[in-house]
N, C-alpha and C positions, 0 to 999 in steps of 0.2 A: 586785235589777235592777230591780222595779219602779218604783221611784221614778226609778231615772237609767239608764234601759237602754242608755245611750251607752257605760256602764264596761264593758260585757260586751264591745267592743272595745278600747276602750283603757285598760281598767283590770286587773282581775286575773280577767277571765271566760274570757280564752283563755289556758288554761296549756295544759300539754304534751298534754293529750287533743285540745285544740282545735288546736293545731301539726298534731299528727300527722294528723287527721282533715282539715285544711286543705291538708296536704303531700300526701297521699295523692288527693285530689281533682286538685291542679294535677297530680302525677304521670301520674293517669290522662289527662286531656285530654292534655300532651305525648305520651305514651307511644300514645295513639289517632291521634293528627296523625301523629306520625312512624313507625306502622304497627308497633310496639314492643310487648313484650309487658310488660304493666303488673305482673302478677304476678313475673315475672323479676326486673325492676327493683325490686319491694319488696323481693327476696330480695336484692340488690345492694346497697340501701340499709339496712338494716336493722343491719348490725354497727358501722357507720359513727354510724347515728342512736343507739343506744344509747351508744355510746361518747361522741357528742356531749353527749347528758344527763348522763354522769357527769362530764364538765369542767364543763360549764354549772353543776351544783349546788354549785360552789364559789364561783360569784358569790353564793350564798344566802348562805355565810362569811361573805364580806366585806360584804355589805348587813345582815348578822346577821337573817336573816327567815325563816330555817328551823331551827327548834329545836323540841326536845319538851318534855316535863315536866322540871320540875327533878331534879336528881339528884346524888350524891354520887359517882358513878364517876369513876376515874382518869383516863378520857377526856371526861369531861364538857369544855364549852366556857362560858365566860365572856361574857356578855352585858351590855353597856352597860345601863344603866337607862333612859335613851333607848329603847331598843329593845326593852323590856321588855313583854308584854304586860298589858293590867289586869288586876289581881289577881294577877300573880305579880311587884310590885315588890320584895319583898321576899328573892326568891330570887337567886340570882347565876349559878349553874352548871346548865346544863341539856342534856339529850341532843342530839346534834351530829346531827340529822335529816341534814341535806345529807350528811354524810359516810358516815352508813347508807347511802342511796338512792346517792351515787357508788359505793361499793365495791360494792354489790349490781349496780349499771349495769356497771362494769368488768367483772365478772366475768361479765354475761351477755353483752358483747362476744365474750369468750373462748369462753363456752360456743356463740354462735353460727357462731362461727369453727371450733368444733370440730364441732358437729353438720356443718356445708355440708362440710367435708372427708371427716370418717368414712363419712357417709353419703350422700354426692352419688349414687352410682347409685341409691339408694332413693326418693329424694326427688323431688315436684313441686315446680312453681312456684309460690311463696308457701308454701310450707313453712316456711322460715326466717323470714319474717315472721311466721308465725302462732306460730311457737317464739318470736320476740320479743314479739308481741303477750301472750302467756300469762305468760312469764315477769316480764317489768316489771309485769304485773298482779296478780300473785301478790305481790312485793315491795311494790307500792304499797300494797294493799289490808291488809296487815301494819303498816307505816309509818303510815299513816293513823290507826292505833290510839293512834299515840305522840304524834300533834300536838294541840298545847294548840288554836288557832285554826283551826277548820274549818268549812266551808260542809253543814248537814244537810239530809236529807230524811227525815222520819219520824225523826229521832232517829237515824240511821244517815248517816257522813261519806258526803257526794256523792261524794267519789272510790272511796269502796268500792263503794257501788251500780255505778259505770261499770266498775270494774276487775272485780267479778263478773260482770256482764252480758258484758262484752268475753273473759272466759274463757270461761264458758259457751258463746256464741256461736262463739269461735273453733275450741274444741273440736268444735262440733257441725259446724261446717262442714269441717274436717279429716276427720273421722267420714264425713261426706257424700260429700267429693271420695276418700275412699280405697275405702272398701266399698259404699255404699249407690248410687253414680253406676255402679259398675260392673257393678251388676245388670240396668242399664236398657240 
């Protein structure tokens, strides 16, 4: 992006992490303007958000753009030669990462709905969204290791850095809100 910074906005720079941050900022502005609880609305949105991600991943299938390393597993997907990444032209079947993430996200939607219903009396505003962040980030952290073409920072996929930081920060905030803020 240092050579062409406009790609951050119009290219591959705004992935799901950017969309979530942008959406959270927009939601914060709206809820403050209307006098609503931002954290409560984040909880309301979380199950639909992860379900939308599950559905949206199927666009990657149709575009043949989110697949992993070559494999001969029975559920491997065929990638047209025109869509194969450099260095992988001789392979035809690859891990369907779009499917792995889609299934992970669909299960995440069910998990969020279950947690919201089962533990509703014990939850604080923002807890469902926090579970979403942790759950999604864990799945993304592991799936990044299966991707062929990833951005790296220090030799580690950038999405792994972001996912790891998101997990740590979210757990720290949840612990602080539950236990440390009570002591004050």
